[in-house]
C-alpha positions, 0 to 999 in steps of 0.5 A: 402864674408863669415864673419862667424868665422870658427868652427872646432866643438870643439871650444868655441864660440867667446865672445862678450861684451855689455857695458851699460855706465852711466845708471842714475837712482834714488832709495832708497839707504841707512839706514840713515833716510833721505836716506830712505825718498827720492830717490837718484841718482845712476850711473850704468856701466855694462859689459856683456860678452856672447857667440856668438852662430850660431843663433846670427851669423845668425841674429836670434833675438829671440836667442840673448842676448837683451840688451834692455830687460836687461836694462828694467829689471834693471831699474824696479829693481832699481827704484822700489826697496829699498836698505839699502846697496850698495852691495845688489843693485849691487848684484841684478843688477848683478843677472839680468845681468847674467840670460841669458844662454849665459852669461859667465862673467858680471861686475857691478859698481854702483856709489852713487854720493855725498855719502861722503862730500868731494868725488864725489862718492862712488862706488862698483863693483861686478863680475860674472863668469859662473861656479864660485861657490862663485859668484853664492852663493853670488847672491843666498844669496843677492836675 
C-alpha cells in the first residue's frame, strides 16, 4: 500500500509540526545582581512547522529536520549563555529553531518560574514565519 501523498507537481509540500515540550534548563537570566550570579531555571516550549519534502517521505535521514540536533543546539545556547532580558533569550532560541531551510513557522515560549513573588511563572512567546520581514529583522537585531 502506497502511503505517500500524491502530488500534482504544483502543490506545496505538506507541513509537519515538531513539538518540544517542557525542556527544563538553567541559565543566567536577568539583570539584578543575584540573577547575574546564579543560574535560574527556565522552561522552554517549541513548535516547529516544516515542509515534508520527498526526501523525508522516502526516509532519507540526512535531509530531515533533526529535532535532536536542534535541541542540542538550544541546550548549548541556553546553558552557556548569559541573558539580561527574556526577549533576547527567546529570540536566540527562535533563531536556532528556524535555521533549517524547510522551516516554515516556529514558535518559542520560555517560562521563567518564580520570577514574580505571587506568580508561578513569567513567560514570553516569539514566533517566526518564513518570508515575514519583521520577524527576520527581529532575529538579526537580537543576534
